[in-house]
N, C-alpha and C positions, 0 to 999 in steps of 0.2 A: 504494500500500500504506500503510495506516494504521499508525502507530507511536506509542506513548506510552512514554517511557523515563524512569524515575525515577532520581534520584541524591541523594546527600547524607545517606543513612543512616549509621549507625555506632554505636559505643559511646560513651556519655556518662555522666558522673556525675549523680546526683540534683541538681536545681537548675540544671543546665546547659542549653544551647540547641543546637538544630540547625535548619538550614534545608533543607527538601526541595525539590527541583525536579522538574518533570515536563515534559520537552520533547516536543512533538508534531510530527508531520509527516503529510501525506496527508489532512488535514481542513481545512475552512475554519474556522479557529480561532475567529474572532469570532462564529460562529453557535452555538457550543457552550457549554452550561452545564458547569461543571467541578466536580469534588469530589474529596476525599481520603477514603479508607476505611482502616481498619486491621483486622487479624485476628490474634488470639492462637490458637495451636494448640488445637484442641478446642472453640473457641468460634465463634459466628457473626460474620461480618464486620459491622462497624458503620461508619456514615458519621460522620466526624470533623468535616468542614467542607465547605461548598459555596459556590460563587460564581456569580452570574448572568452573562449574556452581556456586560452593560455594565460589570460589575465593581463596581457600587454595592450590589448586594444580596448579603448573605452570611448564612450560618447556621452554627451550631456545636453540637456535642454539649455538653450541659451541663457535663460534667466537664472540658472544655478551654476553656470560655469565660474570657476574660481572660488566657489563657496562650498560645493559638495564634492565628495570623493567616493567613488565606488571601488570596492576591492573584494577579493575572494580568497578564501583559505581552503584549498582543495583537501587538505588533510582533515579539516574540521567540517568539511562539506557545508560551509556557511558563506554567505555573501553579506557584505556590510555596506552601509551608506553613512559616511561621516558628513554631517550637516553643520556647517559653521555660519556665523553671521546671519542667523535666521531672521526672517522678516514675517510680518503678519500674513502676507500673501502666500507664504509657504504652508499655511494651515491647510491640512487635508488628511485623508486616510491614505497611508502609504502601503503599497503591496509589492511583493516580489514575484517574479515570474521566471520560470526555467523552461527553455525550449531546446529541443533537439529532434530533428526529423519530425515524426508525427506526434512526438511527446510535447505537450504544452500544459504546464502546471502553474497554478496560482496559490499564493497564500491567502489567508483570510483578512489580512490588513491590520495596521496599527495606526491609531490616531495620533497625529502631531498637531498641537495647538500652540501657536506663537502669539502671545498676548501679554500685555503689561497689567 
């Protein structure tokens, strides 16, 4: 059974930092491209960051470039999203996604709220 479990969300003040984690099980982790998405109620889900299988290729939404860093630990089968200099507009539910071939799996999401 495939599971993707996010953690690390919460309430943070503007300018603060959070580190999200997505622990996976049931997949051959090293085969999968991984990404983080976020969704604000009433809006479409958007991809925030992605990382390739080897961990060297990354991509970011323009609005988070220079503030967010995606990384993966293949030994721990976990993908991370380090979020710095957070802004109120970063408030959303953040979910991780793992894709390889026909395999396409999502976590349940974790809430991030940036507010003073």
